[in-house]
mmCIF file of the N, C-alpha and C atoms, coordinates in Angstrom:
data_MODEL
# 
_entry.id   MODEL 
# 
loop_
_atom_site.group_PDB 
_atom_site.id 
_atom_site.type_symbol 
_atom_site.label_atom_id 
_atom_site.label_alt_id 
_atom_site.label_comp_id 
_atom_site.label_asym_id 
_atom_site.label_entity_id 
_atom_site.label_seq_id 
_atom_site.pdbx_PDB_ins_code 
_atom_site.Cartn_x 
_atom_site.Cartn_y 
_atom_site.Cartn_z 
_atom_site.occupancy 
_atom_site.B_iso_or_equiv 
_atom_site.pdbx_formal_charge 
_atom_site.auth_seq_id 
_atom_site.auth_comp_id 
_atom_site.auth_asym_id 
_atom_site.auth_atom_id 
_atom_site.pdbx_PDB_model_num 
ATOM 1   N N  . MET A 1 1  ? 31.590 14.955 6.420  1.00 0.00 ? 1  MET A N  1 
ATOM 2   C CA . MET A 1 1  ? 31.707 16.201 7.153  1.00 0.00 ? 1  MET A CA 1 
ATOM 3   C C  . MET A 1 1  ? 33.085 16.323 7.802  1.00 0.00 ? 1  MET A C  1 
ATOM 4   N N  . GLU A 1 2  ? 33.682 15.220 8.173  1.00 0.00 ? 2  GLU A N  1 
ATOM 5   C CA . GLU A 1 2  ? 35.005 15.276 8.776  1.00 0.00 ? 2  GLU A CA 1 
ATOM 6   C C  . GLU A 1 2  ? 36.042 15.773 7.793  1.00 0.00 ? 2  GLU A C  1 
ATOM 7   N N  . LYS A 1 3  ? 35.829 15.508 6.506  1.00 0.00 ? 3  LYS A N  1 
ATOM 8   C CA . LYS A 1 3  ? 36.770 15.972 5.494  1.00 0.00 ? 3  LYS A CA 1 
ATOM 9   C C  . LYS A 1 3  ? 36.728 17.493 5.357  1.00 0.00 ? 3  LYS A C  1 
ATOM 10  N N  . ASP A 1 4  ? 35.578 18.096 5.643  1.00 0.00 ? 4  ASP A N  1 
ATOM 11  C CA . ASP A 1 4  ? 35.444 19.554 5.548  1.00 0.00 ? 4  ASP A CA 1 
ATOM 12  C C  . ASP A 1 4  ? 36.183 20.269 6.672  1.00 0.00 ? 4  ASP A C  1 
ATOM 13  N N  . MET A 1 5  ? 36.371 19.608 7.783  1.00 0.00 ? 5  MET A N  1 
ATOM 14  C CA . MET A 1 5  ? 37.017 20.231 8.937  1.00 0.00 ? 5  MET A CA 1 
ATOM 15  C C  . MET A 1 5  ? 38.523 20.007 8.856  1.00 0.00 ? 5  MET A C  1 
ATOM 16  N N  . LYS A 1 6  ? 39.180 20.868 8.142  1.00 0.00 ? 6  LYS A N  1 
ATOM 17  C CA . LYS A 1 6  ? 40.629 20.767 7.986  1.00 0.00 ? 6  LYS A CA 1 
ATOM 18  C C  . LYS A 1 6  ? 41.315 21.648 9.022  1.00 0.00 ? 6  LYS A C  1 
ATOM 19  N N  . HIS A 1 7  ? 42.563 21.338 9.266  1.00 0.00 ? 7  HIS A N  1 
ATOM 20  C CA . HIS A 1 7  ? 43.349 22.180 10.162 1.00 0.00 ? 7  HIS A CA 1 
ATOM 21  C C  . HIS A 1 7  ? 43.632 23.513 9.480  1.00 0.00 ? 7  HIS A C  1 
ATOM 22  N N  . LEU A 1 8  ? 43.867 24.521 10.289 1.00 0.00 ? 8  LEU A N  1 
ATOM 23  C CA . LEU A 1 8  ? 44.217 25.824 9.739  1.00 0.00 ? 8  LEU A CA 1 
ATOM 24  C C  . LEU A 1 8  ? 45.578 25.745 9.065  1.00 0.00 ? 8  LEU A C  1 
ATOM 25  N N  . ASP A 1 9  ? 45.727 26.483 7.988  1.00 0.00 ? 9  ASP A N  1 
ATOM 26  C CA . ASP A 1 9  ? 47.044 26.491 7.359  1.00 0.00 ? 9  ASP A CA 1 
ATOM 27  C C  . ASP A 1 9  ? 48.023 27.263 8.240  1.00 0.00 ? 9  ASP A C  1 
ATOM 28  N N  . ARG A 1 10 ? 49.278 27.134 7.946  1.00 0.00 ? 10 ARG A N  1 
ATOM 29  C CA . ARG A 1 10 ? 50.339 27.654 8.814  1.00 0.00 ? 10 ARG A CA 1 
ATOM 30  C C  . ARG A 1 10 ? 50.265 29.173 8.970  1.00 0.00 ? 10 ARG A C  1 
ATOM 31  N N  . GLU A 1 11 ? 49.999 29.877 7.881  1.00 0.00 ? 11 GLU A N  1 
ATOM 32  C CA . GLU A 1 11 ? 49.940 31.340 7.939  1.00 0.00 ? 11 GLU A CA 1 
ATOM 33  C C  . GLU A 1 11 ? 48.770 31.818 8.794  1.00 0.00 ? 11 GLU A C  1 
ATOM 34  N N  . THR A 1 12 ? 47.617 31.190 8.637  1.00 0.00 ? 12 THR A N  1 
ATOM 35  C CA . THR A 1 12 ? 46.446 31.563 9.435  1.00 0.00 ? 12 THR A CA 1 
ATOM 36  C C  . THR A 1 12 ? 46.680 31.266 10.906 1.00 0.00 ? 12 THR A C  1 
ATOM 37  N N  . GLU A 1 13 ? 47.330 30.164 11.180 1.00 0.00 ? 13 GLU A N  1 
ATOM 38  C CA . GLU A 1 13 ? 47.625 29.809 12.566 1.00 0.00 ? 13 GLU A CA 1 
ATOM 39  C C  . GLU A 1 13 ? 48.580 30.814 13.201 1.00 0.00 ? 13 GLU A C  1 
ATOM 40  N N  . LYS A 1 14 ? 49.575 31.273 12.459 1.00 0.00 ? 14 LYS A N  1 
ATOM 41  C CA . LYS A 1 14 ? 50.503 32.282 12.981 1.00 0.00 ? 14 LYS A CA 1 
ATOM 42  C C  . LYS A 1 14 ? 49.788 33.597 13.241 1.00 0.00 ? 14 LYS A C  1 
ATOM 43  N N  . ARG A 1 15 ? 48.895 33.979 12.327 1.00 0.00 ? 15 ARG A N  1 
ATOM 44  C CA . ARG A 1 15 ? 48.131 35.223 12.533 1.00 0.00 ? 15 ARG A CA 1 
ATOM 45  C C  . ARG A 1 15 ? 47.235 35.120 13.750 1.00 0.00 ? 15 ARG A C  1 
ATOM 46  N N  . LEU A 1 16 ? 46.596 33.975 13.920 1.00 0.00 ? 16 LEU A N  1 
ATOM 47  C CA . LEU A 1 16 ? 45.729 33.775 15.075 1.00 0.00 ? 16 LEU A CA 1 
ATOM 48  C C  . LEU A 1 16 ? 46.531 33.840 16.372 1.00 0.00 ? 16 LEU A C  1 
ATOM 49  N N  . ASN A 1 17 ? 47.703 33.235 16.388 1.00 0.00 ? 17 ASN A N  1 
ATOM 50  C CA . ASN A 1 17 ? 48.568 33.304 17.571 1.00 0.00 ? 17 ASN A CA 1 
ATOM 51  C C  . ASN A 1 17 ? 48.989 34.733 17.868 1.00 0.00 ? 17 ASN A C  1 
ATOM 52  N N  . THR A 1 18 ? 49.274 35.514 16.821 1.00 0.00 ? 18 THR A N  1 
ATOM 53  C CA . THR A 1 18 ? 49.647 36.919 17.009 1.00 0.00 ? 18 THR A CA 1 
ATOM 54  C C  . THR A 1 18 ? 48.496 37.708 17.615 1.00 0.00 ? 18 THR A C  1 
ATOM 55  N N  . VAL A 1 19 ? 47.276 37.459 17.138 1.00 0.00 ? 19 VAL A N  1 
ATOM 56  C CA . VAL A 1 19 ? 46.103 38.159 17.668 1.00 0.00 ? 19 VAL A CA 1 
ATOM 57  C C  . VAL A 1 19 ? 45.875 37.788 19.131 1.00 0.00 ? 19 VAL A C  1 
ATOM 58  N N  . VAL A 1 20 ? 46.018 36.518 19.457 1.00 0.00 ? 20 VAL A N  1 
ATOM 59  C CA . VAL A 1 20 ? 45.825 36.075 20.841 1.00 0.00 ? 20 VAL A CA 1 
ATOM 60  C C  . VAL A 1 20 ? 46.870 36.707 21.754 1.00 0.00 ? 20 VAL A C  1 
ATOM 61  N N  . LYS A 1 21 ? 48.132 36.758 21.306 1.00 0.00 ? 21 LYS A N  1 
ATOM 62  C CA . LYS A 1 21 ? 49.184 37.395 22.102 1.00 0.00 ? 21 LYS A CA 1 
ATOM 63  C C  . LYS A 1 21 ? 48.913 38.884 22.281 1.00 0.00 ? 21 LYS A C  1 
ATOM 64  N N  . ALA A 1 22 ? 48.437 39.546 21.226 1.00 0.00 ? 22 ALA A N  1 
ATOM 65  C CA . ALA A 1 22 ? 48.149 40.979 21.316 1.00 0.00 ? 22 ALA A CA 1 
ATOM 66  C C  . ALA A 1 22 ? 47.016 41.245 22.299 1.00 0.00 ? 22 ALA A C  1 
ATOM 67  N N  . ILE A 1 23 ? 45.976 40.435 22.254 1.00 0.00 ? 23 ILE A N  1 
ATOM 68  C CA . ILE A 1 23 ? 44.856 40.607 23.187 1.00 0.00 ? 23 ILE A CA 1 
ATOM 69  C C  . ILE A 1 23 ? 45.318 40.361 24.624 1.00 0.00 ? 23 ILE A C  1 
ATOM 70  N N  . GLY A 1 24 ? 46.120 39.335 24.827 1.00 0.00 ? 24 GLY A N  1 
ATOM 71  C CA . GLY A 1 24 ? 46.648 39.059 26.165 1.00 0.00 ? 24 GLY A CA 1 
ATOM 72  C C  . GLY A 1 24 ? 47.528 40.179 26.679 1.00 0.00 ? 24 GLY A C  1 
ATOM 73  N N  . THR A 1 25 ? 48.371 40.718 25.790 1.00 0.00 ? 25 THR A N  1 
ATOM 74  C CA . THR A 1 25 ? 49.247 41.824 26.177 1.00 0.00 ? 25 THR A CA 1 
ATOM 75  C C  . THR A 1 25 ? 48.436 43.060 26.533 1.00 0.00 ? 25 THR A C  1 
ATOM 76  N N  . LEU A 1 26 ? 47.412 43.362 25.740 1.00 0.00 ? 26 LEU A N  1 
ATOM 77  C CA . LEU A 1 26 ? 46.564 44.518 26.042 1.00 0.00 ? 26 LEU A CA 1 
ATOM 78  C C  . LEU A 1 26 ? 45.831 44.340 27.364 1.00 0.00 ? 26 LEU A C  1 
ATOM 79  N N  . PHE A 1 27 ? 45.374 43.132 27.644 1.00 0.00 ? 27 PHE A N  1 
ATOM 80  C CA . PHE A 1 27 ? 44.695 42.874 28.908 1.00 0.00 ? 27 PHE A CA 1 
ATOM 81  C C  . PHE A 1 27 ? 45.639 43.097 30.086 1.00 0.00 ? 27 PHE A C  1 
ATOM 82  N N  . ILE A 1 28 ? 46.844 42.557 29.992 1.00 0.00 ? 28 ILE A N  1 
ATOM 83  C CA . ILE A 1 28 ? 47.809 42.706 31.084 1.00 0.00 ? 28 ILE A CA 1 
ATOM 84  C C  . ILE A 1 28 ? 48.215 44.164 31.252 1.00 0.00 ? 28 ILE A C  1 
ATOM 85  N N  . LEU A 1 29 ? 48.442 44.864 30.136 1.00 0.00 ? 29 LEU A N  1 
ATOM 86  C CA . LEU A 1 29 ? 48.818 46.275 30.231 1.00 0.00 ? 29 LEU A CA 1 
ATOM 87  C C  . LEU A 1 29 ? 47.687 47.125 30.798 1.00 0.00 ? 29 LEU A C  1 
ATOM 88  N N  . SER A 1 30 ? 46.441 46.808 30.458 1.00 0.00 ? 30 SER A N  1 
ATOM 89  C CA . SER A 1 30 ? 45.331 47.571 31.029 1.00 0.00 ? 30 SER A CA 1 
ATOM 90  C C  . SER A 1 30 ? 45.212 47.313 32.529 1.00 0.00 ? 30 SER A C  1 
ATOM 91  N N  . PHE A 1 31 ? 45.481 46.075 32.951 1.00 0.00 ? 31 PHE A N  1 
ATOM 92  C CA . PHE A 1 31 ? 45.468 45.777 34.379 1.00 0.00 ? 31 PHE A CA 1 
ATOM 93  C C  . PHE A 1 31 ? 46.587 46.520 35.100 1.00 0.00 ? 31 PHE A C  1 
ATOM 94  N N  . LEU A 1 32 ? 47.780 46.546 34.499 1.00 0.00 ? 32 LEU A N  1 
ATOM 95  C CA . LEU A 1 32 ? 48.891 47.285 35.104 1.00 0.00 ? 32 LEU A CA 1 
ATOM 96  C C  . LEU A 1 32 ? 48.602 48.783 35.139 1.00 0.00 ? 32 LEU A C  1 
ATOM 97  N N  . ALA A 1 33 ? 47.952 49.303 34.098 1.00 0.00 ? 33 ALA A N  1 
ATOM 98  C CA . ALA A 1 33 ? 47.576 50.721 34.101 1.00 0.00 ? 33 ALA A CA 1 
ATOM 99  C C  . ALA A 1 33 ? 46.585 51.003 35.228 1.00 0.00 ? 33 ALA A C  1 
ATOM 100 N N  . HIS A 1 34 ? 45.657 50.093 35.450 1.00 0.00 ? 34 HIS A N  1 
ATOM 101 C CA . HIS A 1 34 ? 44.718 50.240 36.561 1.00 0.00 ? 34 HIS A CA 1 
ATOM 102 C C  . HIS A 1 34 ? 45.461 50.255 37.898 1.00 0.00 ? 34 HIS A C  1 
ATOM 103 N N  . LEU A 1 35 ? 46.455 49.367 38.048 1.00 0.00 ? 35 LEU A N  1 
ATOM 104 C CA . LEU A 1 35 ? 47.245 49.352 39.283 1.00 0.00 ? 35 LEU A CA 1 
ATOM 105 C C  . LEU A 1 35 ? 48.024 50.649 39.464 1.00 0.00 ? 35 LEU A C  1 
ATOM 106 N N  . VAL A 1 36 ? 48.587 51.168 38.372 1.00 0.00 ? 36 VAL A N  1 
ATOM 107 C CA . VAL A 1 36 ? 49.345 52.420 38.450 1.00 0.00 ? 36 VAL A CA 1 
ATOM 108 C C  . VAL A 1 36 ? 48.439 53.556 38.888 1.00 0.00 ? 36 VAL A C  1 
ATOM 109 N N  . ILE A 1 37 ? 47.273 53.663 38.276 1.00 0.00 ? 37 ILE A N  1 
ATOM 110 C CA . ILE A 1 37 ? 46.358 54.762 38.602 1.00 0.00 ? 37 ILE A CA 1 
ATOM 111 C C  . ILE A 1 37 ? 45.865 54.651 40.043 1.00 0.00 ? 37 ILE A C  1 
ATOM 112 N N  . SER A 1 38 ? 45.475 53.437 40.462 1.00 0.00 ? 38 SER A N  1 
ATOM 113 C CA . SER A 1 38 ? 44.953 53.296 41.825 1.00 0.00 ? 38 SER A CA 1 
ATOM 114 C C  . SER A 1 38 ? 46.045 53.498 42.873 1.00 0.00 ? 38 SER A C  1 
ATOM 115 N N  . SER A 1 39 ? 47.262 53.036 42.593 1.00 0.00 ? 39 SER A N  1 
ATOM 116 C CA . SER A 1 39 ? 48.331 53.242 43.575 1.00 0.00 ? 39 SER A CA 1 
ATOM 117 C C  . SER A 1 39 ? 48.797 54.694 43.584 1.00 0.00 ? 39 SER A C  1 
ATOM 118 N N  . TRP A 1 40 ? 48.706 55.376 42.448 1.00 0.00 ? 40 TRP A N  1 
ATOM 119 C CA . TRP A 1 40 ? 49.070 56.787 42.390 1.00 0.00 ? 40 TRP A CA 1 
ATOM 120 C C  . TRP A 1 40 ? 48.098 57.614 43.226 1.00 0.00 ? 40 TRP A C  1 
ATOM 121 N N  . ARG A 1 41 ? 46.823 57.261 43.175 1.00 0.00 ? 41 ARG A N  1 
ATOM 122 C CA . ARG A 1 41 ? 45.817 57.981 43.964 1.00 0.00 ? 41 ARG A CA 1 
ATOM 123 C C  . ARG A 1 41 ? 46.017 57.764 45.463 1.00 0.00 ? 41 ARG A C  1 
ATOM 124 N N  . ASP A 1 42 ? 46.517 56.583 45.833 1.00 0.00 ? 42 ASP A N  1 
ATOM 125 C CA . ASP A 1 42 ? 46.716 56.259 47.248 1.00 0.00 ? 42 ASP A CA 1 
ATOM 126 C C  . ASP A 1 42 ? 48.102 56.636 47.748 1.00 0.00 ? 42 ASP A C  1 
ATOM 127 N N  . ASP A 1 43 ? 48.876 57.362 46.934 1.00 0.00 ? 43 ASP A N  1 
ATOM 128 C CA . ASP A 1 43 ? 50.232 57.806 47.278 1.00 0.00 ? 43 ASP A CA 1 
ATOM 129 C C  . ASP A 1 43 ? 51.170 56.643 47.597 1.00 0.00 ? 43 ASP A C  1 
ATOM 130 N N  . GLN A 1 44 ? 51.024 55.545 46.885 1.00 0.00 ? 44 GLN A N  1 
ATOM 131 C CA . GLN A 1 44 ? 51.930 54.401 47.030 1.00 0.00 ? 44 GLN A CA 1 
ATOM 132 C C  . GLN A 1 44 ? 52.853 54.387 45.809 1.00 0.00 ? 44 GLN A C  1 
ATOM 133 N N  . TYR A 1 45 ? 53.843 55.250 45.827 1.00 0.00 ? 45 TYR A N  1 
ATOM 134 C CA . TYR A 1 45 ? 54.671 55.461 44.640 1.00 0.00 ? 45 TYR A CA 1 
ATOM 135 C C  . TYR A 1 45 ? 55.609 54.288 44.353 1.00 0.00 ? 45 TYR A C  1 
ATOM 136 N N  . GLY A 1 46 ? 55.991 53.539 45.376 1.00 0.00 ? 46 GLY A N  1 
ATOM 137 C CA . GLY A 1 46 ? 56.835 52.367 45.148 1.00 0.00 ? 46 GLY A CA 1 
ATOM 138 C C  . GLY A 1 46 ? 56.106 51.303 44.336 1.00 0.00 ? 46 GLY A C  1 
ATOM 139 N N  . PHE A 1 47 ? 54.834 51.095 44.653 1.00 0.00 ? 47 PHE A N  1 
ATOM 140 C CA . PHE A 1 47 ? 54.033 50.125 43.912 1.00 0.00 ? 47 PHE A CA 1 
ATOM 141 C C  . PHE A 1 47 ? 53.777 50.617 42.495 1.00 0.00 ? 47 PHE A C  1 
ATOM 142 N N  . THR A 1 48 ? 53.616 51.925 42.326 1.00 0.00 ? 48 THR A N  1 
ATOM 143 C CA . THR A 1 48 ? 53.445 52.499 40.992 1.00 0.00 ? 48 THR A CA 1 
ATOM 144 C C  . THR A 1 48 ? 54.674 52.233 40.141 1.00 0.00 ? 48 THR A C  1 
ATOM 145 N N  . LEU A 1 49 ? 55.841 52.433 40.711 1.00 0.00 ? 49 LEU A N  1 
ATOM 146 C CA . LEU A 1 49 ? 57.086 52.190 39.986 1.00 0.00 ? 49 LEU A CA 1 
ATOM 147 C C  . LEU A 1 49 ? 57.228 50.718 39.619 1.00 0.00 ? 49 LEU A C  1 
ATOM 148 N N  . LEU A 1 50 ? 56.861 49.833 40.537 1.00 0.00 ? 50 LEU A N  1 
ATOM 149 C CA . LEU A 1 50 ? 56.931 48.399 40.269 1.00 0.00 ? 50 LEU A CA 1 
ATOM 150 C C  . LEU A 1 50 ? 56.009 48.003 39.112 1.00 0.00 ? 50 LEU A C  1 
ATOM 151 N N  . ALA A 1 51 ? 54.805 48.537 39.082 1.00 0.00 ? 51 ALA A N  1 
ATOM 152 C CA . ALA A 1 51 ? 53.866 48.226 38.002 1.00 0.00 ? 51 ALA A CA 1 
ATOM 153 C C  . ALA A 1 51 ? 54.366 48.774 36.669 1.00 0.00 ? 51 ALA A C  1 
ATOM 154 N N  . LEU A 1 52 ? 54.971 49.957 36.674 1.00 0.00 ? 52 LEU A N  1 
ATOM 155 C CA . LEU A 1 52 ? 55.517 50.521 35.437 1.00 0.00 ? 52 LEU A CA 1 
ATOM 156 C C  . LEU A 1 52 ? 56.684 49.691 34.912 1.00 0.00 ? 52 LEU A C  1 
ATOM 157 N N  . ILE A 1 53 ? 57.544 49.221 35.808 1.00 0.00 ? 53 ILE A N  1 
ATOM 158 C CA . ILE A 1 53 ? 58.670 48.378 35.392 1.00 0.00 ? 53 ILE A CA 1 
ATOM 159 C C  . ILE A 1 53 ? 58.160 47.061 34.813 1.00 0.00 ? 53 ILE A C  1 
ATOM 160 N N  . ALA A 1 54 ? 57.171 46.471 35.459 1.00 0.00 ? 54 ALA A N  1 
ATOM 161 C CA . ALA A 1 54 ? 56.611 45.209 34.955 1.00 0.00 ? 54 ALA A CA 1 
ATOM 162 C C  . ALA A 1 54 ? 55.976 45.404 33.582 1.00 0.00 ? 54 ALA A C  1 
ATOM 163 N N  . GLY A 1 55 ? 55.282 46.510 33.384 1.00 0.00 ? 55 GLY A N  1 
ATOM 164 C CA . GLY A 1 55 ? 54.667 46.787 32.085 1.00 0.00 ? 55 GLY A CA 1 
ATOM 165 C C  . GLY A 1 55 ? 55.691 46.997 30.991 1.00 0.00 ? 55 GLY A C  1 
ATOM 166 N N  . SER A 1 56 ? 56.740 47.738 31.294 1.00 0.00 ? 56 SER A N  1 
ATOM 167 C CA . SER A 1 56 ? 57.768 47.971 30.273 1.00 0.00 ? 56 SER A CA 1 
ATOM 168 C C  . SER A 1 56 ? 58.524 46.686 29.953 1.00 0.00 ? 56 SER A C  1 
ATOM 169 N N  . ALA A 1 57 ? 58.735 45.828 30.950 1.00 0.00 ? 57 ALA A N  1 
ATOM 170 C CA . ALA A 1 57 ? 59.391 44.540 30.693 1.00 0.00 ? 57 ALA A CA 1 
ATOM 171 C C  . ALA A 1 57 ? 58.521 43.655 29.812 1.00 0.00 ? 57 ALA A C  1 
ATOM 172 N N  . LEU A 1 58 ? 57.222 43.662 30.068 1.00 0.00 ? 58 LEU A N  1 
ATOM 173 C CA . LEU A 1 58 ? 56.309 42.857 29.257 1.00 0.00 ? 58 LEU A CA 1 
ATOM 174 C C  . LEU A 1 58 ? 56.301 43.320 27.810 1.00 0.00 ? 58 LEU A C  1 
ATOM 175 N N  . VAL A 1 59 ? 56.270 44.621 27.604 1.00 0.00 ? 59 VAL A N  1 
ATOM 176 C CA . VAL A 1 59 ? 56.259 45.158 26.242 1.00 0.00 ? 59 VAL A CA 1 
ATOM 177 C C  . VAL A 1 59 ? 57.558 44.828 25.525 1.00 0.00 ? 59 VAL A C  1 
ATOM 178 N N  . SER A 1 60 ? 58.689 44.958 26.200 1.00 0.00 ? 60 SER A N  1 
ATOM 179 C CA . SER A 1 60 ? 59.965 44.670 25.541 1.00 0.00 ? 60 SER A CA 1 
ATOM 180 C C  . SER A 1 60 ? 60.094 43.190 25.205 1.00 0.00 ? 60 SER A C  1 
ATOM 181 N N  . ILE A 1 61 ? 59.596 42.317 26.071 1.00 0.00 ? 61 ILE A N  1 
ATOM 182 C CA . ILE A 1 61 ? 59.629 40.881 25.772 1.00 0.00 ? 61 ILE A CA 1 
ATOM 183 C C  . ILE A 1 61 ? 58.745 40.575 24.573 1.00 0.00 ? 61 ILE A C  1 
ATOM 184 N N  . ASN A 1 62 ? 57.560 41.173 24.536 1.00 0.00 ? 62 ASN A N  1 
ATOM 185 C CA . ASN A 1 62 ? 56.641 40.916 23.431 1.00 0.00 ? 62 ASN A CA 1 
ATOM 186 C C  . ASN A 1 62 ? 57.198 41.452 22.116 1.00 0.00 ? 62 ASN A C  1 
ATOM 187 N N  . LEU A 1 63 ? 57.817 42.619 22.137 1.00 0.00 ? 63 LEU A N  1 
ATOM 188 C CA . LEU A 1 63 ? 58.403 43.161 20.912 1.00 0.00 ? 63 LEU A CA 1 
ATOM 189 C C  . LEU A 1 63 ? 59.583 42.322 20.460 1.00 0.00 ? 63 LEU A C  1 
ATOM 190 N N  . GLY A 1 64 ? 60.342 41.794 21.392 1.00 0.00 ? 64 GLY A N  1 
ATOM 191 C CA . GLY A 1 64 ? 61.457 40.923 21.039 1.00 0.00 ? 64 GLY A CA 1 
ATOM 192 C C  . GLY A 1 64 ? 60.988 39.656 20.354 1.00 0.00 ? 64 GLY A C  1 
ATOM 193 N N  . ARG A 1 65 ? 59.884 39.103 20.797 1.00 0.00 ? 65 ARG A N  1 
ATOM 194 C CA . ARG A 1 65 ? 59.336 37.903 20.163 1.00 0.00 ? 65 ARG A CA 1 
ATOM 195 C C  . ARG A 1 65 ? 58.845 38.212 18.762 1.00 0.00 ? 65 ARG A C  1 
ATOM 196 N N  . ARG A 1 66 ? 58.269 39.377 18.568 1.00 0.00 ? 66 ARG A N  1 
ATOM 197 C CA . ARG A 1 66 ? 57.775 39.734 17.238 1.00 0.00 ? 66 ARG A CA 1 
ATOM 198 C C  . ARG A 1 66 ? 58.913 39.874 16.249 1.00 0.00 ? 66 ARG A C  1 
ATOM 199 N N  . LYS A 1 67 ? 59.998 40.527 16.664 1.00 0.00 ? 67 LYS A N  1 
ATOM 200 C CA . LYS A 1 67 ? 61.139 40.696 15.765 1.00 0.00 ? 67 LYS A CA 1 
ATOM 201 C C  . LYS A 1 67 ? 61.728 39.346 15.392 1.00 0.00 ? 67 LYS A C  1 
ATOM 202 N N  . LYS A 1 68 ? 61.810 38.460 16.362 1.00 0.00 ? 68 LYS A N  1 
ATOM 203 C CA . LYS A 1 68 ? 62.352 37.132 16.092 1.00 0.00 ? 68 LYS A CA 1 
ATOM 204 C C  . LYS A 1 68 ? 61.426 36.374 15.145 1.00 0.00 ? 68 LYS A C  1 
ATOM 205 N N  . GLY A 1 69 ? 60.131 36.542 15.317 1.00 0.00 ? 69 GLY A N  1 
ATOM 206 C CA . GLY A 1 69 ? 59.169 35.871 14.456 1.00 0.00 ? 69 GLY A CA 1 
ATOM 207 C C  . GLY A 1 69 ? 59.218 36.377 13.029 1.00 0.00 ? 69 GLY A C  1 
ATOM 208 N N  . LYS A 1 70 ? 59.499 37.659 12.843 1.00 0.00 ? 70 LYS A N  1 
ATOM 209 C CA . LYS A 1 70 ? 59.570 38.204 11.492 1.00 0.00 ? 70 LYS A CA 1 
ATOM 210 C C  . LYS A 1 70 ? 60.771 37.658 10.735 1.00 0.00 ? 70 LYS A C  1 
ATOM 211 N N  . GLU A 1 71 ? 61.844 37.328 11.443 1.00 0.00 ? 71 GLU A N  1 
ATOM 212 C CA . GLU A 1 71 ? 63.023 36.784 10.777 1.00 0.00 ? 71 GLU A CA 1 
ATOM 213 C C  . GLU A 1 71 ? 62.765 35.383 10.246 1.00 0.00 ? 71 GLU A C  1 
ATOM 214 N N  . ASP A 1 72 ? 61.798 34.680 10.830 1.00 0.00 ? 72 ASP A N  1 
ATOM 215 C CA . ASP A 1 72 ? 61.517 33.312 10.408 1.00 0.00 ? 72 ASP A CA 1 
ATOM 216 C C  . ASP A 1 72 ? 60.857 33.248 9.034  1.00 0.00 ? 72 ASP A C  1 
ATOM 217 N N  . TYR A 1 73 ? 60.197 34.312 8.618  1.00 0.00 ? 73 TYR A N  1 
ATOM 218 C CA . TYR A 1 73 ? 59.480 34.268 7.334  1.00 0.00 ? 73 TYR A CA 1 
ATOM 219 C C  . TYR A 1 73 ? 60.411 34.206 6.187  1.00 0.00 ? 73 TYR A C  1 
# 
């Protein structure tokens, strides 16, 4: 039975890592969207701006990693 349990091949492992990163990014962005909406309702515009900047920075970092990863193939 131990012989049947092989490690994932490299391509499958990369796809799995991409899916995990995408799910994590969506979770963080949904949390930031919640912060933006709740702070907008409470008229805390400085906090809204901070959450928007953090979200845009996260997206740009994630897109930068994807472009770099595509060059490796």
